[in-house]
C-alpha positions, 0 to 999 in steps of 0.5 A: 060791262065796260068798254069792249074791243068792238067799241074802240076797233076800227071797222075800216082797214086795209087787207092784202092777199098772201099771194100779193107782191110785197110792193103792193103791201108797201103801197097800201101802207103808204096810201093808208098812212096818207089818209090821216092815220099812220098804218104800220102793218096790214092784215093778210087774208086768204082767198076766202077773206079769212085772216091768214097773218099780218105783215108789218113795216118791221117785217119789210125792214127786216127783209131789207137788212141782211140776216147775217150782217153781224157776221160780215164785220163792222157796218163801216166794212160793208158796201151798205149802198150795194146791199140796200140796192140789191135788197130793194131790187129783189123786193119786186119778186117777194110775195107778202106770204113769204114775209108775213107772220102767220101766227096772228094774235086775235081777240074777240069783239066782247073782250074788255079793253083791259084784256086787249091791253094785256094781250098787246103788252104781253105779246109786244104787238101794236095791232090786234085783229078783232074776229068772230070765228073766221070773220074779221070784224075790225082791228084795234090799234094801240094808239086808239087804245092809248087815246081811249084809256088816257081820255078817261083821265080827269082834267088836270087841276089849274 
């Protein structure tokens, strides 16, 4: 039997629509982080509230960093403040769907937590949506998995 994804998943989680502005995603990430849990990404849903992808802080930071900056020369040779200012100005016109990862990796609620761990390690992901068919049931954060597994360690001898 053992512990399943459904046993450690968060059942309350922020989502955002793919058509939403990136600024809305940034605000949701900030607000979610102020409620005692640090949130680094969001599930992106379509008009039927089905999982369409994921957007993370990494995706947003990747947008702020020019794609071909390595070709421009050394960082010292670039007007970095100008690049940052322009990237931040342009964020207002970007939609979540423009930057999200549309190939979201998911797991079912009955998956054993070792399967969850295996998927997270192999895919280098920190958030794993738990779905049944098209229905989003929750999300497993790597921190919850870490705390659950390490919570099973025996007490240290004194």
